C-alpha positions in Angstrom: 6.6 12.6 16.1 5.5 9.2 17.3 2.2 10.6 18.8 1.4 12.2 15.5 2.2 8.9 13.5 -0.4 7.2 15.8 -3.0 10.0 15.2 -2.9 9.0 11.5 -3.6 5.5 12.0 -6.5 5.4 9.7 -4.8 7.3 6.8 -1.2 6.3 7.8 -0.5 4.5 4.4 -0.5 8.3 2.9 2.0 9.4 5.4 5.6 8.2 5.6 8.4 9.1 7.9 11.7 10.3 5.8 13.6 11.4 8.6 13.6 11.5 12.4 12.0 15.2 12.2 9.8 14.7 9.1 6.6 13.1 8.4 5.3 13.4 4.8 2.2 13.1 3.0 3.5 10.6 0.2 1.1 12.1 -2.4 3.3 15.4 -2.3 6.5 13.5 -2.8 8.0 14.5 -6.3 11.6 13.3 -6.3 14.4 11.7 -4.2 18.2 12.1 -4.8 21.1 11.3 -2.8 19.6 11.5 0.8 17.2 14.4 -0.2 13.8 14.6 -1.3 11.6 17.5 -2.9 7.9 18.0 -2.4 5.6 19.3 -5.1 5.9 22.9 -4.0 9.6 22.6 -4.1 10.7 22.1 -0.6 13.6 20.0 -0.1 13.9 17.9 2.9 16.6 15.7 4.0 16.0 11.6 3.9 17.7 9.5 6.6 19.6 6.3 5.6 17.1 4.6 7.6 14.2 5.7 5.7 15.8 5.8 2.1 14.7 2.5 0.7 11.1 3.3 1.7 11.2 6.7 0.0 12.9 5.3 -3.1 10.0 2.7 -3.4 7.3 5.4 -3.0 8.6 7.6 -5.4 9.3 4.6 -7.9 5.8 3.5 -7.5 4.5 7.2 -8.3 6.7 7.3 -11.4 5.1 3.9 -12.6 1.5 5.3 -12.2 2.6 8.3 -14.1 4.1 6.1 -16.9 1.0 4.0 -17.3 
């Protein structure tokens, strides 16, 4: 997974790690609740405690943009 993160260096700001096994395009994050995130297509993925704050921030920023 680390190799993949390094390959995405140029566009890395769009991709965030949410779990040891998951790297997600932040544009497709739809919601976050209780250590689980949802993607726009309905897929549900786990969020590790380590990455919880980052996911909350990204989802919160998306909501603020929508509300404007």
